[in-house]
C-alpha positions as CSV (number, residue, x, y, z in Angstrom):
1,X,-1.3,-8.1,-13.3
2,X,-3.6,-6.7,-15.9
3,X,-2.6,-4.0,-18.3
4,X,-5.8,-2.1,-17.2
5,X,-3.9,-1.2,-14.0
6,X,-1.4,1.7,-13.7
7,X,1.4,-0.8,-13.2
8,X,1.1,-3.3,-16.0
9,X,4.9,-4.2,-16.0
10,X,7.3,-4.7,-13.2
11,X,9.8,-2.1,-14.5
12,X,7.0,0.5,-14.4
13,X,6.2,-0.3,-10.8
14,X,9.9,-0.3,-9.9
15,X,10.4,3.1,-11.5
16,X,7.4,4.5,-9.7
17,X,8.3,3.2,-6.3
18,X,12.0,4.2,-6.7
19,X,10.9,7.7,-7.6
20,X,8.9,7.9,-4.4
21,X,11.9,6.7,-2.3
22,X,14.3,9.3,-3.6
23,X,14.0,13.0,-3.7
24,X,13.7,13.4,-7.5
25,X,15.2,16.4,-9.1
26,X,12.2,17.1,-11.3
27,X,8.9,15.3,-10.9
28,X,8.1,15.9,-14.5
29,X,11.1,13.8,-15.6
30,X,9.8,10.9,-13.5
31,X,6.4,11.3,-15.0
32,X,7.9,11.3,-18.5
33,X,10.0,8.2,-17.9
34,X,7.0,6.4,-16.4
35,X,4.8,7.3,-19.3
36,X,7.4,5.9,-21.7
37,X,7.6,2.7,-19.7
38,X,3.8,2.5,-19.7
39,X,3.7,2.9,-23.5
40,X,6.4,0.3,-23.9
41,X,4.5,-2.1,-21.6
42,X,1.2,-1.6,-23.5
43,X,3.0,-2.5,-26.8
44,X,4.6,-5.6,-25.2
45,X,1.3,-6.7,-23.7
46,X,-0.6,-6.5,-27.0
47,X,1.6,-8.4,-29.6
48,X,0.7,-8.4,-33.3
49,X,1.0,-12.2,-33.7
50,X,-1.7,-13.9,-31.6
51,X,-0.3,-17.4,-32.4
52,X,2.9,-16.7,-30.3
53,X,3.4,-19.7,-28.0
54,X,2.6,-18.9,-24.4
55,X,5.5,-18.3,-22.0
56,X,6.3,-21.0,-19.5
57,X,4.2,-20.7,-16.4
58,X,6.2,-19.1,-13.6
59,X,5.9,-20.6,-10.1
60,X,4.3,-17.9,-7.9
61,X,6.4,-16.4,-5.2
62,X,5.2,-16.2,-1.6
63,X,3.8,-12.7,-2.0
64,X,2.2,-13.5,-5.3
65,X,0.3,-16.5,-4.0
66,X,-3.1,-15.3,-3.0
67,X,-4.3,-16.9,0.2
68,X,-8.1,-17.0,1.0
69,X,-9.1,-13.7,2.6
70,X,-10.6,-15.6,5.6
71,X,-7.2,-17.1,6.4
72,X,-5.4,-13.8,6.1
73,X,-7.9,-12.0,8.4
74,X,-7.7,-14.8,11.0
75,X,-3.9,-14.7,11.0
76,X,-3.9,-10.9,11.3
77,X,-6.5,-11.0,14.1
78,X,-4.4,-13.4,16.1
79,X,-1.3,-11.2,15.7
80,X,-3.2,-8.1,16.7
81,X,-4.6,-9.7,19.8
82,X,-1.2,-10.9,20.9
83,X,0.2,-7.4,20.3
84,X,-2.6,-5.8,22.3
85,X,-1.8,-7.9,25.3
86,X,1.6,-6.3,25.7
87,X,1.4,-2.6,26.7
88,X,3.6,-0.4,24.5
89,X,6.6,1.2,26.2
90,X,6.3,4.8,27.0
91,X,9.2,5.9,24.9
92,X,9.6,8.2,21.8
93,X,8.7,6.4,18.5
94,X,11.8,5.3,16.7
95,X,12.1,4.9,12.9
96,X,10.3,1.8,11.7
97,X,13.5,0.1,10.6
98,X,14.8,0.4,14.2
99,X,11.5,-0.8,15.7
100,X,11.3,-4.0,13.6
101,X,13.0,-7.2,14.4
102,X,15.5,-8.4,11.8
103,X,12.8,-10.9,10.7
104,X,9.3,-9.6,10.7
105,X,5.9,-10.3,9.2
106,X,3.9,-8.0,7.0
107,X,0.4,-8.0,5.4
108,X,0.5,-7.6,1.6
109,X,-2.6,-6.1,0.0
110,X,-3.4,-4.6,-3.4
111,X,-4.9,-1.3,-4.6
112,X,-5.2,-0.3,-8.2
113,X,-2.4,-2.7,-9.3
114,X,0.0,-1.5,-6.6
115,X,1.0,-3.9,-3.8
116,X,1.4,-2.3,-0.4
117,X,2.7,-3.9,2.8
118,X,2.1,-3.1,6.5
119,X,4.2,-4.7,9.3
120,X,1.9,-6.7,11.5
121,X,3.2,-5.0,14.6
122,X,1.6,-1.7,13.4
123,X,-1.6,-3.2,12.1
124,X,-4.9,-2.6,13.9
125,X,-7.0,-5.3,12.1
126,X,-9.0,-6.0,9.0
127,X,-12.7,-5.4,8.4
128,X,-14.9,-6.1,5.5
129,X,-15.8,-2.8,3.9
130,X,-19.5,-1.9,4.4
131,X,-21.7,1.2,4.1
132,X,-19.7,4.4,4.2
133,X,-21.3,7.7,5.3
134,X,-19.7,10.7,3.5
135,X,-18.7,13.8,5.3
136,X,-18.5,17.3,3.8
137,X,-15.5,19.6,4.0
138,X,-13.0,16.8,4.0
139,X,-10.1,16.1,1.6
140,X,-10.9,14.3,-1.7
141,X,-9.2,11.1,-0.5
142,X,-11.4,10.9,2.6
143,X,-14.2,8.5,1.6
144,X,-16.2,8.9,4.8
145,X,-17.0,7.1,8.0
146,X,-17.9,3.4,8.4
147,X,-19.6,2.1,11.6
148,X,-18.2,-1.1,13.1
149,X,-19.6,-2.2,16.4
150,X,-20.6,1.4,17.3
151,X,-17.1,2.6,16.5
152,X,-16.6,5.2,13.8
153,X,-13.8,4.3,11.4
154,X,-12.4,6.8,9.0
155,X,-12.0,5.4,5.5
156,X,-9.2,6.5,3.2
157,X,-9.4,6.1,-0.6
158,X,-5.9,4.5,-0.7
159,X,-5.4,4.8,-4.4
160,X,-6.2,8.5,-4.4
161,X,-4.0,9.1,-1.3
162,X,-1.0,7.1,-2.3
163,X,-0.8,8.0,-6.0
164,X,-2.9,11.2,-6.7
165,X,-1.0,11.8,-9.9
166,X,-2.4,8.6,-11.4
167,X,-5.9,8.9,-10.0
168,X,-8.6,9.9,-12.5
169,X,-12.2,9.0,-13.1
170,X,-11.3,5.9,-15.2
171,X,-9.2,4.5,-12.4
172,X,-11.9,5.4,-9.8
173,X,-14.5,3.5,-11.8
174,X,-12.4,0.4,-11.8
175,X,-11.7,0.3,-8.1
176,X,-13.4,-2.5,-6.2
177,X,-12.7,-1.9,-2.5
178,X,-13.6,-4.8,-0.3
179,X,-11.6,-4.5,2.9
180,X,-10.5,-1.9,5.4
181,X,-6.9,-2.2,6.7
182,X,-6.8,-0.5,10.1
183,X,-3.7,1.5,11.1
184,X,-2.5,0.8,14.6
185,X,-4.8,1.9,17.4
186,X,-6.1,4.9,15.3
187,X,-9.6,5.2,13.7
188,X,-7.9,5.4,10.3
189,X,-8.3,2.6,7.7
190,X,-7.0,2.1,4.2
191,X,-9.5,0.8,1.7
192,X,-8.1,-2.3,-0.1
193,X,-9.2,-4.3,-3.1
194,X,-7.5,-7.6,-2.4
195,X,-5.7,-9.3,0.5
196,X,-2.7,-11.1,-0.8
197,X,-0.9,-12.8,2.1
198,X,1.1,-12.4,5.3
199,X,4.8,-12.7,4.4
200,X,7.9,-13.1,6.5
201,X,10.5,-10.6,5.6
202,X,14.1,-9.8,6.5
203,X,15.3,-6.2,6.9
204,X,17.8,-6.9,4.1
205,X,14.8,-7.5,1.8
206,X,13.8,-3.8,2.1
207,X,15.4,-0.8,0.4
208,X,14.8,1.7,3.2
209,X,13.9,5.3,2.8
210,X,16.6,7.8,3.7
211,X,16.0,9.7,6.9
212,X,15.7,13.1,5.2
213,X,13.4,11.9,2.4
214,X,10.2,13.9,1.7
215,X,7.8,11.0,2.1
216,X,7.9,9.8,5.7
217,X,4.9,7.5,5.2
218,X,6.9,5.3,2.8
219,X,9.3,3.2,5.0
220,X,10.9,1.6,2.0
221,X,10.5,-0.8,-0.9
222,X,10.4,-4.6,-0.6
223,X,12.9,-5.2,-3.4
224,X,12.0,-8.7,-4.7
225,X,8.2,-8.1,-4.4
226,X,8.0,-4.6,-6.0
227,X,6.0,-3.5,-3.0
228,X,5.8,-0.3,-0.9
229,X,6.3,-0.8,2.8
230,X,4.2,1.7,4.8
231,X,5.3,3.4,8.0
232,X,2.0,3.4,9.8
233,X,2.9,5.9,12.6
234,X,4.0,8.5,10.1
235,X,0.9,7.8,7.9
236,X,-1.4,8.2,10.9
237,X,0.3,11.5,11.8
238,X,-0.2,12.8,8.2
239,X,-3.9,11.7,8.1
240,X,-4.6,13.3,11.4
241,X,-3.3,16.6,9.9
242,X,-5.3,16.2,6.7
243,X,-2.2,15.8,4.6
244,X,-1.9,13.9,1.3
245,X,1.0,11.6,0.4
246,X,2.8,14.4,-1.4
247,X,2.1,17.2,1.1
248,X,5.1,18.3,3.1
249,X,5.2,17.6,6.8
250,X,6.2,20.7,8.8
């Protein structure tokens, strides 16, 4: 992961995701701690002695191994088609943790150095990002509408929505969105820079969000992967109401 991203070191990402999961007593304290970690990470990533022997090559984990995008899209498409063939039960939506099997699959993708995951059972598909038509009077994180087979898809600037406190012009200029991650059966899609892989997870792999936490869109953190697991149903509800990631749901 490049030091040009907001998450150049694993401990920085862990601190950031952990702060989202808990109801922090003072957001300024978290920002200060993260800033210190970022400063430390920058120092560690730019050593004074260039001749330092390189560290041993670490064998990539399952989530770190980038699979060709075509393979990821094909696997997701097959999963979505299988899910679509079974009508959803007409019952109230339960928390994501209760709806998932003990072992489940998730799509991992990257945005501005942050890895996000979406359970395949809540994924609507993946499209290559094409021309986006902007709309006026919408929130800053709303990029506009993309036409796909005569269907209008609403495109979310994922970096700006998920981490508005880190979003600035420098970060915006570095973003290279290439894919649109569709959320369930809704018209909403999250812009993504890179498709990483589909990964099999166990519920025990996730540090789940507490029921009364302030960010319902964040289902939990995949502990070993330093990755945010999204609750798609809660996310869709917030987007439908024009809410950002830090806005309070009434």
